[in-house]
mmCIF file of the protein (N, C-alpha, C, O) and its ligand, coordinates in Angstrom:
data_MODEL
# 
_entry.id   MODEL 
# 
loop_
_entity.id 
_entity.type 
_entity.pdbx_number_of_molecules 
1 polymer     1 
2 non-polymer 1 
# 
_entity_poly.entity_id                      1 
_entity_poly.type                           'polypeptide(L)' 
_entity_poly.nstd_linkage                   no 
_entity_poly.nstd_monomer                   no 
_entity_poly.pdbx_seq_one_letter_code       
;(UNK)(UNK)(UNK)(UNK)(UNK)(UNK)(UNK)(UNK)(UNK)(UNK)(UNK)(UNK)(UNK)(UNK)(UNK)(UNK)
(UNK)(UNK)(UNK)(UNK)(UNK)(UNK)(UNK)(UNK)(UNK)(UNK)(UNK)(UNK)(UNK)(UNK)(UNK)(UNK)
(UNK)(UNK)(UNK)(UNK)(UNK)(UNK)(UNK)(UNK)(UNK)(UNK)(UNK)(UNK)(UNK)(UNK)(UNK)(UNK)
(UNK)(UNK)(UNK)(UNK)
;
_entity_poly.pdbx_seq_one_letter_code_can   XXXXXXXXXXXXXXXXXXXXXXXXXXXXXXXXXXXXXXXXXXXXXXXXXXXX 
_entity_poly.pdbx_strand_id                 A 
# 
loop_
_entity_poly_seq.entity_id 
_entity_poly_seq.num 
_entity_poly_seq.mon_id 
_entity_poly_seq.hetero 
1 1  UNK n 
1 2  UNK n 
1 3  UNK n 
1 4  UNK n 
1 5  UNK n 
1 6  UNK n 
1 7  UNK n 
1 8  UNK n 
1 9  UNK n 
1 10 UNK n 
1 11 UNK n 
1 12 UNK n 
1 13 UNK n 
1 14 UNK n 
1 15 UNK n 
1 16 UNK n 
1 17 UNK n 
1 18 UNK n 
1 19 UNK n 
1 20 UNK n 
1 21 UNK n 
1 22 UNK n 
1 23 UNK n 
1 24 UNK n 
1 25 UNK n 
1 26 UNK n 
1 27 UNK n 
1 28 UNK n 
1 29 UNK n 
1 30 UNK n 
1 31 UNK n 
1 32 UNK n 
1 33 UNK n 
1 34 UNK n 
1 35 UNK n 
1 36 UNK n 
1 37 UNK n 
1 38 UNK n 
1 39 UNK n 
1 40 UNK n 
1 41 UNK n 
1 42 UNK n 
1 43 UNK n 
1 44 UNK n 
1 45 UNK n 
1 46 UNK n 
1 47 UNK n 
1 48 UNK n 
1 49 UNK n 
1 50 UNK n 
1 51 UNK n 
1 52 UNK n 
# 
loop_
_struct_asym.id 
_struct_asym.entity_id 
A 1 
B 2 
# 
loop_
_chem_comp.id 
_chem_comp.type 
_chem_comp.mon_nstd_flag 
UNK 'L-peptide linking' . 
ZN  non-polymer         . 
# 
_pdbx_entity_nonpoly.entity_id   2 
_pdbx_entity_nonpoly.name        ? 
_pdbx_entity_nonpoly.comp_id     ZN 
# 
_pdbx_nonpoly_scheme.asym_id         B 
_pdbx_nonpoly_scheme.entity_id       2 
_pdbx_nonpoly_scheme.mon_id          ZN 
_pdbx_nonpoly_scheme.ndb_seq_num     1 
_pdbx_nonpoly_scheme.pdb_seq_num     101 
_pdbx_nonpoly_scheme.auth_seq_num    101 
_pdbx_nonpoly_scheme.pdb_mon_id      ZN 
_pdbx_nonpoly_scheme.auth_mon_id     ZN 
_pdbx_nonpoly_scheme.pdb_strand_id   A 
_pdbx_nonpoly_scheme.pdb_ins_code    . 
# 
loop_
_atom_site.group_PDB 
_atom_site.id 
_atom_site.type_symbol 
_atom_site.label_atom_id 
_atom_site.label_alt_id 
_atom_site.label_comp_id 
_atom_site.label_asym_id 
_atom_site.label_entity_id 
_atom_site.label_seq_id 
_atom_site.pdbx_PDB_ins_code 
_atom_site.Cartn_x 
_atom_site.Cartn_y 
_atom_site.Cartn_z 
_atom_site.occupancy 
_atom_site.B_iso_or_equiv 
_atom_site.pdbx_formal_charge 
_atom_site.auth_seq_id 
_atom_site.auth_comp_id 
_atom_site.auth_asym_id 
_atom_site.auth_atom_id 
_atom_site.pdbx_PDB_model_num 
ATOM   1   N  N  . UNK A 1 1  ? 154.535 286.607 -16.164 1.00 0.00 ? 1   UNK A N  1 
ATOM   2   C  CA . UNK A 1 1  ? 155.202 285.481 -15.497 1.00 0.00 ? 1   UNK A CA 1 
ATOM   3   C  C  . UNK A 1 1  ? 154.311 284.249 -15.533 1.00 0.00 ? 1   UNK A C  1 
ATOM   4   O  O  . UNK A 1 1  ? 153.115 284.321 -15.250 1.00 0.00 ? 1   UNK A O  1 
ATOM   5   N  N  . UNK A 1 2  ? 154.892 283.156 -15.875 1.00 0.00 ? 2   UNK A N  1 
ATOM   6   C  CA . UNK A 1 2  ? 154.143 281.908 -16.003 1.00 0.00 ? 2   UNK A CA 1 
ATOM   7   C  C  . UNK A 1 2  ? 154.207 281.118 -14.706 1.00 0.00 ? 2   UNK A C  1 
ATOM   8   O  O  . UNK A 1 2  ? 155.290 280.884 -14.170 1.00 0.00 ? 2   UNK A O  1 
ATOM   9   N  N  . UNK A 1 3  ? 153.064 280.711 -14.207 1.00 0.00 ? 3   UNK A N  1 
ATOM   10  C  CA . UNK A 1 3  ? 153.088 279.918 -12.982 1.00 0.00 ? 3   UNK A CA 1 
ATOM   11  C  C  . UNK A 1 3  ? 153.374 278.466 -13.307 1.00 0.00 ? 3   UNK A C  1 
ATOM   12  O  O  . UNK A 1 3  ? 153.116 277.987 -14.411 1.00 0.00 ? 3   UNK A O  1 
ATOM   13  N  N  . UNK A 1 4  ? 153.901 277.796 -12.335 1.00 0.00 ? 4   UNK A N  1 
ATOM   14  C  CA . UNK A 1 4  ? 154.237 276.391 -12.524 1.00 0.00 ? 4   UNK A CA 1 
ATOM   15  C  C  . UNK A 1 4  ? 153.039 275.529 -12.161 1.00 0.00 ? 4   UNK A C  1 
ATOM   16  O  O  . UNK A 1 4  ? 152.607 275.497 -11.009 1.00 0.00 ? 4   UNK A O  1 
ATOM   17  N  N  . UNK A 1 5  ? 152.517 274.841 -13.143 1.00 0.00 ? 5   UNK A N  1 
ATOM   18  C  CA . UNK A 1 5  ? 151.402 273.948 -12.884 1.00 0.00 ? 5   UNK A CA 1 
ATOM   19  C  C  . UNK A 1 5  ? 151.835 272.509 -13.083 1.00 0.00 ? 5   UNK A C  1 
ATOM   20  O  O  . UNK A 1 5  ? 152.495 272.160 -14.061 1.00 0.00 ? 5   UNK A O  1 
ATOM   21  N  N  . UNK A 1 6  ? 151.452 271.707 -12.146 1.00 0.00 ? 6   UNK A N  1 
ATOM   22  C  CA . UNK A 1 6  ? 151.738 270.281 -12.222 1.00 0.00 ? 6   UNK A CA 1 
ATOM   23  C  C  . UNK A 1 6  ? 150.421 269.538 -12.276 1.00 0.00 ? 6   UNK A C  1 
ATOM   24  O  O  . UNK A 1 6  ? 149.386 270.046 -11.846 1.00 0.00 ? 6   UNK A O  1 
ATOM   25  N  N  . UNK A 1 7  ? 150.471 268.340 -12.803 1.00 0.00 ? 7   UNK A N  1 
ATOM   26  C  CA . UNK A 1 7  ? 149.236 267.593 -12.963 1.00 0.00 ? 7   UNK A CA 1 
ATOM   27  C  C  . UNK A 1 7  ? 149.326 266.243 -12.278 1.00 0.00 ? 7   UNK A C  1 
ATOM   28  O  O  . UNK A 1 7  ? 150.334 265.542 -12.372 1.00 0.00 ? 7   UNK A O  1 
ATOM   29  N  N  . UNK A 1 8  ? 148.255 265.894 -11.588 1.00 0.00 ? 8   UNK A N  1 
ATOM   30  C  CA . UNK A 1 8  ? 148.161 264.562 -11.003 1.00 0.00 ? 8   UNK A CA 1 
ATOM   31  C  C  . UNK A 1 8  ? 147.449 263.672 -12.018 1.00 0.00 ? 8   UNK A C  1 
ATOM   32  O  O  . UNK A 1 8  ? 146.298 263.913 -12.380 1.00 0.00 ? 8   UNK A O  1 
ATOM   33  N  N  . UNK A 1 9  ? 148.150 262.650 -12.464 1.00 0.00 ? 9   UNK A N  1 
ATOM   34  C  CA . UNK A 1 9  ? 147.558 261.770 -13.474 1.00 0.00 ? 9   UNK A CA 1 
ATOM   35  C  C  . UNK A 1 9  ? 146.530 260.833 -12.855 1.00 0.00 ? 9   UNK A C  1 
ATOM   36  O  O  . UNK A 1 9  ? 145.708 260.259 -13.570 1.00 0.00 ? 9   UNK A O  1 
ATOM   37  N  N  . UNK A 1 10 ? 146.565 260.671 -11.541 1.00 0.00 ? 10  UNK A N  1 
ATOM   38  C  CA . UNK A 1 10 ? 145.592 259.807 -10.870 1.00 0.00 ? 10  UNK A CA 1 
ATOM   39  C  C  . UNK A 1 10 ? 144.225 260.499 -10.798 1.00 0.00 ? 10  UNK A C  1 
ATOM   40  O  O  . UNK A 1 10 ? 143.200 259.908 -11.139 1.00 0.00 ? 10  UNK A O  1 
ATOM   41  N  N  . UNK A 1 11 ? 144.227 261.741 -10.355 1.00 0.00 ? 11  UNK A N  1 
ATOM   42  C  CA . UNK A 1 11 ? 142.985 262.493 -10.168 1.00 0.00 ? 11  UNK A CA 1 
ATOM   43  C  C  . UNK A 1 11 ? 142.643 263.330 -11.401 1.00 0.00 ? 11  UNK A C  1 
ATOM   44  O  O  . UNK A 1 11 ? 141.526 263.832 -11.532 1.00 0.00 ? 11  UNK A O  1 
ATOM   45  N  N  . UNK A 1 12 ? 143.612 263.474 -12.299 1.00 0.00 ? 12  UNK A N  1 
ATOM   46  C  CA . UNK A 1 12 ? 143.430 264.300 -13.486 1.00 0.00 ? 12  UNK A CA 1 
ATOM   47  C  C  . UNK A 1 12 ? 143.121 265.755 -13.116 1.00 0.00 ? 12  UNK A C  1 
ATOM   48  O  O  . UNK A 1 12 ? 142.258 266.394 -13.717 1.00 0.00 ? 12  UNK A O  1 
ATOM   49  N  N  . UNK A 1 13 ? 143.839 266.255 -12.123 1.00 0.00 ? 13  UNK A N  1 
ATOM   50  C  CA . UNK A 1 13 ? 143.662 267.638 -11.703 1.00 0.00 ? 13  UNK A CA 1 
ATOM   51  C  C  . UNK A 1 13 ? 145.008 268.358 -11.736 1.00 0.00 ? 13  UNK A C  1 
ATOM   52  O  O  . UNK A 1 13 ? 146.071 267.737 -11.706 1.00 0.00 ? 13  UNK A O  1 
ATOM   53  N  N  . UNK A 1 14 ? 144.930 269.663 -11.798 1.00 0.00 ? 14  UNK A N  1 
ATOM   54  C  CA . UNK A 1 14 ? 146.134 270.475 -11.780 1.00 0.00 ? 14  UNK A CA 1 
ATOM   55  C  C  . UNK A 1 14 ? 146.369 271.029 -10.395 1.00 0.00 ? 14  UNK A C  1 
ATOM   56  O  O  . UNK A 1 14 ? 145.432 271.389 -9.681  1.00 0.00 ? 14  UNK A O  1 
ATOM   57  N  N  . UNK A 1 15 ? 147.615 271.090 -10.031 1.00 0.00 ? 15  UNK A N  1 
ATOM   58  C  CA . UNK A 1 15 ? 147.991 271.608 -8.723  1.00 0.00 ? 15  UNK A CA 1 
ATOM   59  C  C  . UNK A 1 15 ? 149.356 272.254 -8.848  1.00 0.00 ? 15  UNK A C  1 
ATOM   60  O  O  . UNK A 1 15 ? 150.051 272.081 -9.849  1.00 0.00 ? 15  UNK A O  1 
ATOM   61  N  N  . UNK A 1 16 ? 149.728 272.992 -7.832  1.00 0.00 ? 16  UNK A N  1 
ATOM   62  C  CA . UNK A 1 16 ? 151.077 273.562 -7.826  1.00 0.00 ? 16  UNK A CA 1 
ATOM   63  C  C  . UNK A 1 16 ? 151.989 272.793 -6.894  1.00 0.00 ? 16  UNK A C  1 
ATOM   64  O  O  . UNK A 1 16 ? 153.157 273.142 -6.722  1.00 0.00 ? 16  UNK A O  1 
ATOM   65  N  N  . UNK A 1 17 ? 151.446 271.735 -6.288  1.00 0.00 ? 17  UNK A N  1 
ATOM   66  C  CA . UNK A 1 17 ? 152.242 270.916 -5.383  1.00 0.00 ? 17  UNK A CA 1 
ATOM   67  C  C  . UNK A 1 17 ? 152.885 269.757 -6.141  1.00 0.00 ? 17  UNK A C  1 
ATOM   68  O  O  . UNK A 1 17 ? 152.343 269.262 -7.129  1.00 0.00 ? 17  UNK A O  1 
ATOM   69  N  N  . UNK A 1 18 ? 154.035 269.344 -5.663  1.00 0.00 ? 18  UNK A N  1 
ATOM   70  C  CA . UNK A 1 18 ? 154.717 268.217 -6.315  1.00 0.00 ? 18  UNK A CA 1 
ATOM   71  C  C  . UNK A 1 18 ? 154.098 266.891 -5.898  1.00 0.00 ? 18  UNK A C  1 
ATOM   72  O  O  . UNK A 1 18 ? 154.291 265.867 -6.553  1.00 0.00 ? 18  UNK A O  1 
ATOM   73  N  N  . UNK A 1 19 ? 153.357 266.925 -4.809  1.00 0.00 ? 19  UNK A N  1 
ATOM   74  C  CA . UNK A 1 19 ? 152.637 265.739 -4.363  1.00 0.00 ? 19  UNK A CA 1 
ATOM   75  C  C  . UNK A 1 19 ? 151.158 266.089 -4.313  1.00 0.00 ? 19  UNK A C  1 
ATOM   76  O  O  . UNK A 1 19 ? 150.774 267.089 -3.706  1.00 0.00 ? 19  UNK A O  1 
ATOM   77  N  N  . UNK A 1 20 ? 150.335 265.277 -4.943  1.00 0.00 ? 20  UNK A N  1 
ATOM   78  C  CA . UNK A 1 20 ? 148.901 265.534 -4.960  1.00 0.00 ? 20  UNK A CA 1 
ATOM   79  C  C  . UNK A 1 20 ? 148.329 265.425 -3.557  1.00 0.00 ? 20  UNK A C  1 
ATOM   80  O  O  . UNK A 1 20 ? 148.590 264.463 -2.834  1.00 0.00 ? 20  UNK A O  1 
ATOM   81  N  N  . UNK A 1 21 ? 147.545 266.429 -3.186  1.00 0.00 ? 21  UNK A N  1 
ATOM   82  C  CA . UNK A 1 21 ? 146.995 266.430 -1.839  1.00 0.00 ? 21  UNK A CA 1 
ATOM   83  C  C  . UNK A 1 21 ? 145.813 265.455 -1.721  1.00 0.00 ? 21  UNK A C  1 
ATOM   84  O  O  . UNK A 1 21 ? 145.420 265.084 -0.614  1.00 0.00 ? 21  UNK A O  1 
ATOM   85  N  N  . UNK A 1 22 ? 145.261 265.051 -2.843  1.00 0.00 ? 22  UNK A N  1 
ATOM   86  C  CA . UNK A 1 22 ? 144.139 264.112 -2.827  1.00 0.00 ? 22  UNK A CA 1 
ATOM   87  C  C  . UNK A 1 22 ? 144.599 262.672 -2.643  1.00 0.00 ? 22  UNK A C  1 
ATOM   88  O  O  . UNK A 1 22 ? 144.065 261.945 -1.805  1.00 0.00 ? 22  UNK A O  1 
ATOM   89  N  N  . UNK A 1 23 ? 145.593 262.263 -3.430  1.00 0.00 ? 23  UNK A N  1 
ATOM   90  C  CA . UNK A 1 23 ? 145.975 260.848 -3.439  1.00 0.00 ? 23  UNK A CA 1 
ATOM   91  C  C  . UNK A 1 23 ? 147.432 260.622 -3.074  1.00 0.00 ? 23  UNK A C  1 
ATOM   92  O  O  . UNK A 1 23 ? 147.893 259.482 -3.029  1.00 0.00 ? 23  UNK A O  1 
ATOM   93  N  N  . UNK A 1 24 ? 148.167 261.717 -2.809  1.00 0.00 ? 24  UNK A N  1 
ATOM   94  C  CA . UNK A 1 24 ? 149.582 261.604 -2.436  1.00 0.00 ? 24  UNK A CA 1 
ATOM   95  C  C  . UNK A 1 24 ? 150.467 261.042 -3.549  1.00 0.00 ? 24  UNK A C  1 
ATOM   96  O  O  . UNK A 1 24 ? 151.583 260.592 -3.291  1.00 0.00 ? 24  UNK A O  1 
ATOM   97  N  N  . UNK A 1 25 ? 149.974 261.069 -4.770  1.00 0.00 ? 25  UNK A N  1 
ATOM   98  C  CA . UNK A 1 25 ? 150.811 260.648 -5.893  1.00 0.00 ? 25  UNK A CA 1 
ATOM   99  C  C  . UNK A 1 25 ? 151.719 261.789 -6.313  1.00 0.00 ? 25  UNK A C  1 
ATOM   100 O  O  . UNK A 1 25 ? 151.420 262.960 -6.081  1.00 0.00 ? 25  UNK A O  1 
ATOM   101 N  N  . UNK A 1 26 ? 152.811 261.436 -6.924  1.00 0.00 ? 26  UNK A N  1 
ATOM   102 C  CA . UNK A 1 26 ? 153.707 262.457 -7.434  1.00 0.00 ? 26  UNK A CA 1 
ATOM   103 C  C  . UNK A 1 26 ? 153.077 263.071 -8.679  1.00 0.00 ? 26  UNK A C  1 
ATOM   104 O  O  . UNK A 1 26 ? 152.602 262.354 -9.560  1.00 0.00 ? 26  UNK A O  1 
ATOM   105 N  N  . UNK A 1 27 ? 153.075 264.394 -8.746  1.00 0.00 ? 27  UNK A N  1 
ATOM   106 C  CA . UNK A 1 27 ? 152.491 265.068 -9.903  1.00 0.00 ? 27  UNK A CA 1 
ATOM   107 C  C  . UNK A 1 27 ? 153.547 265.241 -10.988 1.00 0.00 ? 27  UNK A C  1 
ATOM   108 O  O  . UNK A 1 27 ? 154.746 265.206 -10.712 1.00 0.00 ? 27  UNK A O  1 
ATOM   109 N  N  . UNK A 1 28 ? 153.098 265.424 -12.201 1.00 0.00 ? 28  UNK A N  1 
ATOM   110 C  CA . UNK A 1 28 ? 154.016 265.599 -13.322 1.00 0.00 ? 28  UNK A CA 1 
ATOM   111 C  C  . UNK A 1 28 ? 153.802 266.957 -13.964 1.00 0.00 ? 28  UNK A C  1 
ATOM   112 O  O  . UNK A 1 28 ? 152.739 267.564 -13.834 1.00 0.00 ? 28  UNK A O  1 
ATOM   113 N  N  . UNK A 1 29 ? 154.819 267.417 -14.651 1.00 0.00 ? 29  UNK A N  1 
ATOM   114 C  CA . UNK A 1 29 ? 154.710 268.658 -15.405 1.00 0.00 ? 29  UNK A CA 1 
ATOM   115 C  C  . UNK A 1 29 ? 154.058 268.335 -16.752 1.00 0.00 ? 29  UNK A C  1 
ATOM   116 O  O  . UNK A 1 29 ? 154.649 267.618 -17.559 1.00 0.00 ? 29  UNK A O  1 
ATOM   117 N  N  . UNK A 1 30 ? 152.849 268.850 -17.011 1.00 0.00 ? 30  UNK A N  1 
ATOM   118 C  CA . UNK A 1 30 ? 152.153 268.522 -18.258 1.00 0.00 ? 30  UNK A CA 1 
ATOM   119 C  C  . UNK A 1 30 ? 152.783 269.162 -19.484 1.00 0.00 ? 30  UNK A C  1 
ATOM   120 O  O  . UNK A 1 30 ? 152.475 268.770 -20.609 1.00 0.00 ? 30  UNK A O  1 
ATOM   121 N  N  . UNK A 1 31 ? 153.648 270.127 -19.289 1.00 0.00 ? 31  UNK A N  1 
ATOM   122 C  CA . UNK A 1 31 ? 154.308 270.781 -20.411 1.00 0.00 ? 31  UNK A CA 1 
ATOM   123 C  C  . UNK A 1 31 ? 155.814 270.659 -20.276 1.00 0.00 ? 31  UNK A C  1 
ATOM   124 O  O  . UNK A 1 31 ? 156.473 271.606 -19.849 1.00 0.00 ? 31  UNK A O  1 
ATOM   125 N  N  . UNK A 1 32 ? 156.367 269.517 -20.631 1.00 0.00 ? 32  UNK A N  1 
ATOM   126 C  CA . UNK A 1 32 ? 157.801 269.337 -20.516 1.00 0.00 ? 32  UNK A CA 1 
ATOM   127 C  C  . UNK A 1 32 ? 158.564 270.281 -21.436 1.00 0.00 ? 32  UNK A C  1 
ATOM   128 O  O  . UNK A 1 32 ? 158.032 270.698 -22.465 1.00 0.00 ? 32  UNK A O  1 
ATOM   129 N  N  . UNK A 1 33 ? 159.807 270.626 -21.083 1.00 0.00 ? 33  UNK A N  1 
ATOM   130 C  CA . UNK A 1 33 ? 160.599 271.587 -21.853 1.00 0.00 ? 33  UNK A CA 1 
ATOM   131 C  C  . UNK A 1 33 ? 160.762 271.196 -23.318 1.00 0.00 ? 33  UNK A C  1 
ATOM   132 O  O  . UNK A 1 33 ? 160.934 272.071 -24.167 1.00 0.00 ? 33  UNK A O  1 
ATOM   133 N  N  . UNK A 1 34 ? 160.713 269.908 -23.633 1.00 0.00 ? 34  UNK A N  1 
ATOM   134 C  CA . UNK A 1 34 ? 160.950 269.492 -25.020 1.00 0.00 ? 34  UNK A CA 1 
ATOM   135 C  C  . UNK A 1 34 ? 159.834 269.947 -25.950 1.00 0.00 ? 34  UNK A C  1 
ATOM   136 O  O  . UNK A 1 34 ? 159.984 269.894 -27.170 1.00 0.00 ? 34  UNK A O  1 
ATOM   137 N  N  . UNK A 1 35 ? 158.710 270.396 -25.381 1.00 0.00 ? 35  UNK A N  1 
ATOM   138 C  CA . UNK A 1 35 ? 157.616 270.895 -26.214 1.00 0.00 ? 35  UNK A CA 1 
ATOM   139 C  C  . UNK A 1 35 ? 157.638 272.411 -26.321 1.00 0.00 ? 35  UNK A C  1 
ATOM   140 O  O  . UNK A 1 35 ? 156.594 273.036 -26.510 1.00 0.00 ? 35  UNK A O  1 
ATOM   141 N  N  . UNK A 1 36 ? 158.796 272.996 -26.203 1.00 0.00 ? 36  UNK A N  1 
ATOM   142 C  CA . UNK A 1 36 ? 158.899 274.442 -26.323 1.00 0.00 ? 36  UNK A CA 1 
ATOM   143 C  C  . UNK A 1 36 ? 158.612 274.866 -27.760 1.00 0.00 ? 36  UNK A C  1 
ATOM   144 O  O  . UNK A 1 36 ? 158.848 274.093 -28.688 1.00 0.00 ? 36  UNK A O  1 
ATOM   145 N  N  . UNK A 1 37 ? 158.107 276.082 -27.958 1.00 0.00 ? 37  UNK A N  1 
ATOM   146 C  CA . UNK A 1 37 ? 157.792 276.573 -29.307 1.00 0.00 ? 37  UNK A CA 1 
ATOM   147 C  C  . UNK A 1 37 ? 158.973 276.468 -30.263 1.00 0.00 ? 37  UNK A C  1 
ATOM   148 O  O  . UNK A 1 37 ? 158.794 276.159 -31.441 1.00 0.00 ? 37  UNK A O  1 
ATOM   149 N  N  . UNK A 1 38 ? 160.165 276.719 -29.768 1.00 0.00 ? 38  UNK A N  1 
ATOM   150 C  CA . UNK A 1 38 ? 161.343 276.645 -30.631 1.00 0.00 ? 38  UNK A CA 1 
ATOM   151 C  C  . UNK A 1 38 ? 161.506 275.257 -31.219 1.00 0.00 ? 38  UNK A C  1 
ATOM   152 O  O  . UNK A 1 38 ? 161.767 275.102 -32.412 1.00 0.00 ? 38  UNK A O  1 
ATOM   153 N  N  . UNK A 1 39 ? 161.351 274.243 -30.368 1.00 0.00 ? 39  UNK A N  1 
ATOM   154 C  CA . UNK A 1 39 ? 161.463 272.867 -30.827 1.00 0.00 ? 39  UNK A CA 1 
ATOM   155 C  C  . UNK A 1 39 ? 160.386 272.549 -31.846 1.00 0.00 ? 39  UNK A C  1 
ATOM   156 O  O  . UNK A 1 39 ? 160.628 271.858 -32.836 1.00 0.00 ? 39  UNK A O  1 
ATOM   157 N  N  . UNK A 1 40 ? 159.204 273.058 -31.591 1.00 0.00 ? 40  UNK A N  1 
ATOM   158 C  CA . UNK A 1 40 ? 158.066 272.797 -32.450 1.00 0.00 ? 40  UNK A CA 1 
ATOM   159 C  C  . UNK A 1 40 ? 158.345 273.324 -33.858 1.00 0.00 ? 40  UNK A C  1 
ATOM   160 O  O  . UNK A 1 40 ? 158.128 272.633 -34.854 1.00 0.00 ? 40  UNK A O  1 
ATOM   161 N  N  . UNK A 1 41 ? 158.823 274.546 -33.913 1.00 0.00 ? 41  UNK A N  1 
ATOM   162 C  CA . UNK A 1 41 ? 159.119 275.121 -35.220 1.00 0.00 ? 41  UNK A CA 1 
ATOM   163 C  C  . UNK A 1 41 ? 160.270 274.376 -35.892 1.00 0.00 ? 41  UNK A C  1 
ATOM   164 O  O  . UNK A 1 41 ? 160.272 274.177 -37.107 1.00 0.00 ? 41  UNK A O  1 
ATOM   165 N  N  . UNK A 1 42 ? 161.247 273.968 -35.081 1.00 0.00 ? 42  UNK A N  1 
ATOM   166 C  CA . UNK A 1 42 ? 162.366 273.212 -35.633 1.00 0.00 ? 42  UNK A CA 1 
ATOM   167 C  C  . UNK A 1 42 ? 161.882 271.913 -36.244 1.00 0.00 ? 42  UNK A C  1 
ATOM   168 O  O  . UNK A 1 42 ? 162.364 271.484 -37.292 1.00 0.00 ? 42  UNK A O  1 
ATOM   169 N  N  . UNK A 1 43 ? 160.918 271.289 -35.573 1.00 0.00 ? 43  UNK A N  1 
ATOM   170 C  CA . UNK A 1 43 ? 160.367 270.033 -36.048 1.00 0.00 ? 43  UNK A CA 1 
ATOM   171 C  C  . UNK A 1 43 ? 159.639 270.243 -37.375 1.00 0.00 ? 43  UNK A C  1 
ATOM   172 O  O  . UNK A 1 43 ? 159.785 269.456 -38.310 1.00 0.00 ? 43  UNK A O  1 
ATOM   173 N  N  . UNK A 1 44 ? 158.846 271.325 -37.438 1.00 0.00 ? 44  UNK A N  1 
ATOM   174 C  CA . UNK A 1 44 ? 158.127 271.631 -38.680 1.00 0.00 ? 44  UNK A CA 1 
ATOM   175 C  C  . UNK A 1 44 ? 159.114 271.862 -39.818 1.00 0.00 ? 44  UNK A C  1 
ATOM   176 O  O  . UNK A 1 44 ? 158.920 271.407 -40.946 1.00 0.00 ? 44  UNK A O  1 
ATOM   177 N  N  . UNK A 1 45 ? 160.179 272.583 -39.483 1.00 0.00 ? 45  UNK A N  1 
ATOM   178 C  CA . UNK A 1 45 ? 161.162 272.904 -40.514 1.00 0.00 ? 45  UNK A CA 1 
ATOM   179 C  C  . UNK A 1 45 ? 161.809 271.618 -41.032 1.00 0.00 ? 45  UNK A C  1 
ATOM   180 O  O  . UNK A 1 45 ? 162.004 271.431 -42.233 1.00 0.00 ? 45  UNK A O  1 
ATOM   181 N  N  . UNK A 1 46 ? 162.137 270.730 -40.066 1.00 0.00 ? 46  UNK A N  1 
ATOM   182 C  CA . UNK A 1 46 ? 162.781 269.483 -40.453 1.00 0.00 ? 46  UNK A CA 1 
ATOM   183 C  C  . UNK A 1 46 ? 161.827 268.636 -41.305 1.00 0.00 ? 46  UNK A C  1 
ATOM   184 O  O  . UNK A 1 46 ? 162.234 268.014 -42.286 1.00 0.00 ? 46  UNK A O  1 
ATOM   185 N  N  . UNK A 1 47 ? 160.552 268.627 -40.908 1.00 0.00 ? 47  UNK A N  1 
ATOM   186 C  CA . UNK A 1 47 ? 159.550 267.847 -41.618 1.00 0.00 ? 47  UNK A CA 1 
ATOM   187 C  C  . UNK A 1 47 ? 159.399 268.379 -43.043 1.00 0.00 ? 47  UNK A C  1 
ATOM   188 O  O  . UNK A 1 47 ? 159.321 267.606 -43.999 1.00 0.00 ? 47  UNK A O  1 
ATOM   189 N  N  . UNK A 1 48 ? 159.360 269.697 -43.174 1.00 0.00 ? 48  UNK A N  1 
ATOM   190 C  CA . UNK A 1 48 ? 159.228 270.336 -44.477 1.00 0.00 ? 48  UNK A CA 1 
ATOM   191 C  C  . UNK A 1 48 ? 160.398 269.950 -45.373 1.00 0.00 ? 48  UNK A C  1 
ATOM   192 O  O  . UNK A 1 48 ? 160.220 269.700 -46.566 1.00 0.00 ? 48  UNK A O  1 
ATOM   193 N  N  . UNK A 1 49 ? 161.583 269.903 -44.799 1.00 0.00 ? 49  UNK A N  1 
ATOM   194 C  CA . UNK A 1 49 ? 162.748 269.533 -45.576 1.00 0.00 ? 49  UNK A CA 1 
ATOM   195 C  C  . UNK A 1 49 ? 162.666 268.091 -46.053 1.00 0.00 ? 49  UNK A C  1 
ATOM   196 O  O  . UNK A 1 49 ? 163.053 267.761 -47.174 1.00 0.00 ? 49  UNK A O  1 
ATOM   197 N  N  . UNK A 1 50 ? 162.151 267.240 -45.168 1.00 0.00 ? 50  UNK A N  1 
ATOM   198 C  CA . UNK A 1 50 ? 162.052 265.816 -45.519 1.00 0.00 ? 50  UNK A CA 1 
ATOM   199 C  C  . UNK A 1 50 ? 161.037 265.577 -46.622 1.00 0.00 ? 50  UNK A C  1 
ATOM   200 O  O  . UNK A 1 50 ? 161.158 264.625 -47.394 1.00 0.00 ? 50  UNK A O  1 
ATOM   201 N  N  . UNK A 1 51 ? 160.030 266.449 -46.693 1.00 0.00 ? 51  UNK A N  1 
ATOM   202 C  CA . UNK A 1 51 ? 158.962 266.228 -47.663 1.00 0.00 ? 51  UNK A CA 1 
ATOM   203 C  C  . UNK A 1 51 ? 159.375 266.663 -49.074 1.00 0.00 ? 51  UNK A C  1 
ATOM   204 O  O  . UNK A 1 51 ? 158.661 266.400 -50.041 1.00 0.00 ? 51  UNK A O  1 
ATOM   205 N  N  . UNK A 1 52 ? 160.518 267.323 -49.186 1.00 0.00 ? 52  UNK A N  1 
ATOM   206 C  CA . UNK A 1 52 ? 160.940 267.794 -50.506 1.00 0.00 ? 52  UNK A CA 1 
ATOM   207 C  C  . UNK A 1 52 ? 161.248 266.633 -51.460 1.00 0.00 ? 52  UNK A C  1 
ATOM   208 O  O  . UNK A 1 52 ? 161.617 266.861 -52.612 1.00 0.00 ? 52  UNK A O  1 
HETATM 209 ZN ZN . ZN  B 2 .  ? 145.835 262.852 -7.118  1.00 0.00 2 101 ZN  A ZN 1 
# 
């Protein structure tokens, strides 16, 4: 099971809270869904096709 990690861009630290406890900034998900392995391979495949 993968834990949910969020990142505070102000402090550059990882936390599991949606609000950074250090600076009260909203944290972001450093691994957005669009960077899933499936997309990555799809991108490579598309790139390979374009290079033909
Ligand atoms: Zn912070």
